[in-house]
PLY file of the C-alpha trace (Angstrom):
ply
format ascii 1.0
element vertex 350
property float x
property float y
property float z
element edge 349
property int vertex1
property int vertex2
end_header
0.03 0.03 -0.12
1.08 3.52 -0.63
-0.05 6.58 1.45
-2.81 8.71 0.28
-1.74 10.89 -2.75
-1.66 14.71 -3.47
-4.39 15.62 -5.84
-3.34 18.87 -6.72
-0.32 17.20 -8.06
-1.77 14.56 -10.43
-0.64 14.69 -13.93
-2.09 12.33 -16.58
1.73 11.15 -16.62
0.43 9.38 -12.99
-1.81 7.66 -14.97
0.66 6.28 -17.66
3.73 5.28 -15.11
1.06 4.16 -12.06
2.51 6.75 -9.72
1.08 8.72 -7.35
2.89 11.77 -7.60
4.78 12.89 -10.86
8.21 12.99 -9.03
10.74 10.48 -10.82
13.84 8.97 -9.15
16.90 9.44 -11.51
18.30 6.07 -12.64
21.68 7.32 -11.44
24.27 4.49 -12.33
25.28 2.62 -9.11
23.20 4.91 -6.53
19.61 4.03 -7.66
19.51 0.38 -6.45
16.95 -1.49 -5.25
16.40 -0.33 -1.67
16.16 3.46 -3.17
13.86 2.73 -5.74
11.73 1.09 -3.26
11.27 3.87 -0.88
10.25 6.25 -3.63
7.91 3.72 -4.93
6.81 3.08 -1.94
6.02 6.78 -0.90
4.09 7.17 -4.03
6.63 8.59 -6.64
8.18 6.53 -9.92
11.41 5.03 -9.60
13.97 4.04 -12.08
16.62 0.98 -11.23
20.08 2.79 -12.62
21.70 -0.27 -14.51
24.25 1.16 -16.99
26.65 -0.98 -18.30
25.81 -3.47 -15.09
26.26 -7.38 -15.60
23.10 -9.25 -16.13
23.60 -10.76 -13.04
23.10 -7.50 -10.69
20.09 -6.48 -13.02
18.62 -9.68 -12.08
19.20 -9.68 -8.43
18.32 -5.87 -8.53
14.81 -6.26 -10.30
13.70 -9.53 -7.63
15.02 -7.64 -4.90
13.11 -4.95 -5.83
9.97 -6.49 -6.45
10.50 -8.40 -3.07
10.28 -4.83 -1.14
7.02 -3.28 -3.37
4.66 -3.99 -6.02
4.95 -0.45 -6.97
6.18 -0.43 -11.40
9.39 1.50 -12.08
11.68 1.45 -14.95
15.26 0.23 -15.55
17.91 2.82 -17.27
20.22 1.70 -19.43
22.46 3.73 -21.77
22.87 2.25 -25.01
25.67 4.54 -26.73
27.96 4.06 -23.52
27.56 0.45 -23.45
29.04 -2.32 -25.37
26.51 -3.70 -28.04
26.72 -6.84 -26.81
26.14 -6.39 -22.77
23.39 -3.92 -24.19
22.01 -6.66 -25.70
21.79 -9.12 -22.96
20.82 -6.65 -20.93
17.76 -5.78 -22.94
17.13 -9.52 -23.00
17.66 -9.85 -18.92
14.75 -7.11 -18.58
12.56 -8.47 -21.09
12.85 -12.43 -19.64
11.81 -10.49 -16.15
9.06 -8.86 -17.49
10.47 -5.22 -16.63
7.66 -2.98 -18.52
9.07 0.29 -18.66
12.86 1.56 -19.42
14.57 5.12 -19.58
17.20 5.27 -22.03
19.50 8.74 -22.33
22.23 10.06 -24.12
22.43 9.62 -28.08
18.64 8.24 -29.50
19.17 4.45 -30.89
15.86 3.70 -32.71
16.70 0.29 -32.75
16.73 -0.16 -28.66
13.62 1.97 -28.73
11.76 -0.28 -31.14
12.84 -3.45 -29.38
11.39 -2.38 -26.25
8.61 -0.82 -27.90
8.14 -4.42 -29.41
7.94 -6.16 -26.62
4.95 -4.34 -24.99
7.32 -1.59 -22.81
7.10 2.00 -21.86
9.93 4.18 -22.91
11.04 7.39 -21.30
13.62 9.09 -22.90
15.84 11.48 -21.27
17.16 14.43 -23.94
19.37 17.70 -23.64
18.19 19.26 -27.24
15.00 19.90 -29.17
16.87 17.98 -31.84
17.26 14.71 -29.79
13.41 15.42 -28.54
12.07 15.17 -31.74
14.52 11.94 -32.66
13.12 10.09 -29.70
9.55 11.07 -30.22
10.25 9.84 -34.09
11.77 6.67 -32.34
8.59 5.78 -30.60
9.49 7.30 -26.93
6.43 7.59 -24.61
7.88 10.49 -22.28
10.48 13.08 -22.67
12.24 14.22 -19.56
14.37 17.39 -20.86
17.26 17.58 -18.92
18.88 20.63 -17.97
22.24 21.79 -17.57
21.59 22.10 -13.91
21.63 18.69 -13.39
24.32 16.68 -11.89
25.81 13.72 -13.38
25.82 13.49 -16.96
24.86 16.60 -18.58
24.01 16.02 -22.46
22.81 19.68 -23.29
23.70 23.58 -22.60
20.27 24.57 -22.19
18.71 25.59 -18.77
16.10 22.77 -17.65
12.95 25.11 -18.02
13.98 26.57 -21.07
14.44 23.53 -22.78
11.40 22.13 -21.27
9.08 24.92 -22.75
11.13 24.59 -26.33
10.03 20.58 -26.16
6.70 21.22 -24.85
5.82 23.49 -27.97
7.45 21.43 -30.47
6.45 18.08 -29.63
3.26 15.96 -28.46
4.94 13.84 -25.66
4.57 14.64 -21.89
7.76 16.28 -20.85
9.44 15.92 -17.68
11.74 18.31 -16.26
15.02 17.55 -14.80
18.14 19.52 -13.17
18.11 21.86 -10.39
14.92 20.36 -8.76
15.48 19.28 -5.04
12.19 20.67 -3.55
8.76 21.33 -4.11
9.37 24.91 -5.84
10.83 23.40 -8.48
8.09 20.36 -8.84
5.13 23.72 -8.75
6.75 25.66 -11.17
7.08 22.69 -13.73
3.61 21.81 -13.18
2.54 25.33 -13.65
4.21 25.72 -16.67
2.48 22.29 -18.42
5.20 19.65 -17.99
3.68 16.11 -16.68
6.45 16.06 -13.67
9.79 16.15 -12.88
12.79 14.32 -12.28
15.20 14.15 -9.09
18.90 12.89 -8.52
20.65 14.99 -6.42
17.72 15.38 -4.02
17.54 11.26 -3.44
21.41 10.85 -4.04
21.65 12.59 -0.19
19.21 9.87 1.69
19.55 7.19 3.81
18.39 4.74 1.01
20.96 5.47 -1.73
23.72 3.69 -2.40
26.21 6.21 -2.73
28.96 6.50 0.02
28.47 8.32 3.07
31.22 10.61 1.95
29.53 11.70 -1.37
25.90 12.32 0.65
28.18 14.70 3.53
29.99 16.22 1.00
26.93 17.05 -1.41
24.45 18.28 1.88
27.87 20.48 2.71
28.01 22.26 -0.48
26.08 25.19 -2.66
25.05 25.11 -6.26
28.58 27.25 -6.78
30.56 24.10 -5.47
29.64 22.18 -8.84
31.65 22.41 -12.07
30.66 21.04 -15.75
33.86 19.10 -16.76
34.79 16.29 -19.00
37.58 15.12 -17.68
35.71 12.64 -15.67
35.14 10.70 -19.34
36.56 6.88 -19.18
34.03 4.66 -19.67
31.65 7.12 -21.87
32.00 8.83 -25.48
34.89 11.86 -25.75
33.20 14.93 -24.70
30.40 13.31 -22.44
30.51 15.98 -19.87
29.74 15.73 -16.15
28.31 18.09 -12.86
30.30 17.04 -10.15
31.69 18.43 -7.08
34.98 20.09 -7.15
37.66 18.69 -5.73
41.50 18.05 -6.28
41.01 16.54 -9.32
38.95 19.63 -10.81
40.74 22.15 -9.31
43.64 21.18 -11.18
42.51 21.71 -14.11
42.14 25.24 -13.38
40.16 26.87 -16.44
40.50 23.61 -18.81
37.35 21.62 -17.38
36.33 20.74 -20.93
38.06 19.22 -23.92
39.63 16.30 -22.66
40.60 13.38 -24.64
39.83 10.04 -22.94
42.35 8.08 -25.45
45.34 10.52 -23.80
44.14 9.92 -19.87
46.27 8.06 -17.72
44.52 4.64 -16.29
45.30 4.50 -12.76
43.63 2.57 -9.94
42.69 4.92 -7.19
40.24 2.79 -5.61
38.34 -0.30 -5.75
34.60 -2.17 -5.37
35.97 -5.67 -4.04
38.26 -6.74 -6.70
37.07 -4.27 -9.38
39.60 -1.41 -9.89
38.10 2.31 -10.21
40.25 4.98 -11.90
41.19 8.23 -11.52
39.30 10.17 -14.23
36.44 7.31 -14.46
33.08 8.32 -14.07
32.51 5.91 -10.86
31.51 7.58 -8.35
32.20 6.29 -4.64
29.44 3.64 -3.50
28.81 1.86 -0.21
30.79 -0.77 -1.06
34.26 1.39 -2.49
37.19 1.83 -1.02
40.37 3.98 -1.62
40.91 7.44 -2.72
37.50 8.71 -2.97
37.86 12.51 -2.78
39.54 11.97 -6.38
36.51 9.99 -7.80
33.42 11.89 -9.43
31.32 13.28 -6.74
28.02 14.01 -8.77
25.88 16.97 -7.77
23.71 19.55 -9.45
23.16 23.16 -8.95
20.37 22.46 -6.47
22.85 21.02 -4.13
23.02 23.99 -1.72
19.10 23.55 -0.51
19.86 19.79 0.12
20.64 20.23 3.79
20.65 16.62 5.08
20.68 13.15 4.63
16.70 12.03 5.09
15.00 8.95 4.67
13.89 9.06 0.62
10.22 8.87 1.79
10.50 12.30 3.87
12.61 14.05 0.94
9.59 13.27 -1.52
6.60 13.87 0.92
8.40 17.25 1.64
8.68 18.04 -1.89
4.64 17.14 -2.44
3.65 19.07 0.35
5.58 21.94 -0.72
4.25 21.82 -4.36
0.84 21.58 -3.13
0.90 24.36 -0.90
2.07 26.70 -3.56
-0.24 25.49 -5.95
-3.43 26.16 -3.87
-2.20 29.36 -2.89
-1.99 30.16 -6.46
-5.14 28.94 -6.94
-6.89 30.72 -4.41
-5.20 33.79 -5.83
-6.40 33.40 -9.16
-9.99 32.77 -7.91
-9.99 35.90 -5.28
-8.70 37.84 -8.37
-11.37 36.78 -10.59
-14.27 37.31 -7.82
-12.47 41.02 -7.80
-12.68 41.62 -11.57
-16.21 40.48 -11.48
-17.53 43.63 -8.63
-19.36 46.59 -10.10
0 1
1 2
2 3
3 4
4 5
5 6
6 7
7 8
8 9
9 10
10 11
11 12
12 13
13 14
14 15
15 16
16 17
17 18
18 19
19 20
20 21
21 22
22 23
23 24
24 25
25 26
26 27
27 28
28 29
29 30
30 31
31 32
32 33
33 34
34 35
35 36
36 37
37 38
38 39
39 40
40 41
41 42
42 43
43 44
44 45
45 46
46 47
47 48
48 49
49 50
50 51
51 52
52 53
53 54
54 55
55 56
56 57
57 58
58 59
59 60
60 61
61 62
62 63
63 64
64 65
65 66
66 67
67 68
68 69
69 70
70 71
71 72
72 73
73 74
74 75
75 76
76 77
77 78
78 79
79 80
80 81
81 82
82 83
83 84
84 85
85 86
86 87
87 88
88 89
89 90
90 91
91 92
92 93
93 94
94 95
95 96
96 97
97 98
98 99
99 100
100 101
101 102
102 103
103 104
104 105
105 106
106 107
107 108
108 109
109 110
110 111
111 112
112 113
113 114
114 115
115 116
116 117
117 118
118 119
119 120
120 121
121 122
122 123
123 124
124 125
125 126
126 127
127 128
128 129
129 130
130 131
131 132
132 133
133 134
134 135
135 136
136 137
137 138
138 139
139 140
140 141
141 142
142 143
143 144
144 145
145 146
146 147
147 148
148 149
149 150
150 151
151 152
152 153
153 154
154 155
155 156
156 157
157 158
158 159
159 160
160 161
161 162
162 163
163 164
164 165
165 166
166 167
167 168
168 169
169 170
170 171
171 172
172 173
173 174
174 175
175 176
176 177
177 178
178 179
179 180
180 181
181 182
182 183
183 184
184 185
185 186
186 187
187 188
188 189
189 190
190 191
191 192
192 193
193 194
194 195
195 196
196 197
197 198
198 199
199 200
200 201
201 202
202 203
203 204
204 205
205 206
206 207
207 208
208 209
209 210
210 211
211 212
212 213
213 214
214 215
215 216
216 217
217 218
218 219
219 220
220 221
221 222
222 223
223 224
224 225
225 226
226 227
227 228
228 229
229 230
230 231
231 232
232 233
233 234
234 235
235 236
236 237
237 238
238 239
239 240
240 241
241 242
242 243
243 244
244 245
245 246
246 247
247 248
248 249
249 250
250 251
251 252
252 253
253 254
254 255
255 256
256 257
257 258
258 259
259 260
260 261
261 262
262 263
263 264
264 265
265 266
266 267
267 268
268 269
269 270
270 271
271 272
272 273
273 274
274 275
275 276
276 277
277 278
278 279
279 280
280 281
281 282
282 283
283 284
284 285
285 286
286 287
287 288
288 289
289 290
290 291
291 292
292 293
293 294
294 295
295 296
296 297
297 298
298 299
299 300
300 301
301 302
302 303
303 304
304 305
305 306
306 307
307 308
308 309
309 310
310 311
311 312
312 313
313 314
314 315
315 316
316 317
317 318
318 319
319 320
320 321
321 322
322 323
323 324
324 325
325 326
326 327
327 328
328 329
329 330
330 331
331 332
332 333
333 334
334 335
335 336
336 337
337 338
338 339
339 340
340 341
341 342
342 343
343 344
344 345
345 346
346 347
347 348
348 349
């Protein structure tokens, strides 16, 4: 069972996805695992499992654990253009065999991947960073578009602000649009719904929760930071295509770059292990972020955070973060509605 819904927040997207409130958990690789996804789903939101480049054994274990924790619907997040084609094929096959009903894709639009899961009857949510990518995703058969702005933490595809991009996509496509980037509280949710978007997607807000699989040092750094403490850089690019920029907290690696935050070629970067997850090395300049299971030089790893970091001031249960966001948005929208009614009544006076 889930808690009572917030009726002022309900959009048509809630019916499509099977959630109570249009707050989506970003499919953060390594961080959005079953425990966080289950907490978001039980609180009424829509969770995504971050399974980027993960082996099928982990996907199977995570899906089964999530289903054991809740019967709420969810999506699995995969990145076709950043995954070896053979592994991607196995990942999709694994998900389909498990009866996964929805996928989230990101970065370059790969029509074959969209068509394959659509043919199996699955929903497709596609995160995009440009209007061109939004049109391509719509043409490929996506059901929902997630407009990611430059404010977002993690991998950032475009260079426009989230709300400006969302407005363009709303004007030029017919699909439901979710706003993502810098949204950590009810103000952002209320603003998104007021502009006609179908909901919001949040990563940073849920990284700093008890249930996220991020390392506590990452969470601690995030809640102590402001949005100005984040930078956009492509130095953490190993495992991804050249030019794939990320928004991270400043650390010793970014500070050593000075003003040269962009323009790094992964072929020229050294492969030096600085941390480990069990026996698996984590390389300096890789896209890996520190997880609960990671040991080593965590400070020098990619510490993902969006520009909303300054309004995330503590590590709390995911339920509390989501419900607080929903309540704040409800209060704001109710205030707007009351003001509009009063203004209308005033205009009706002789």
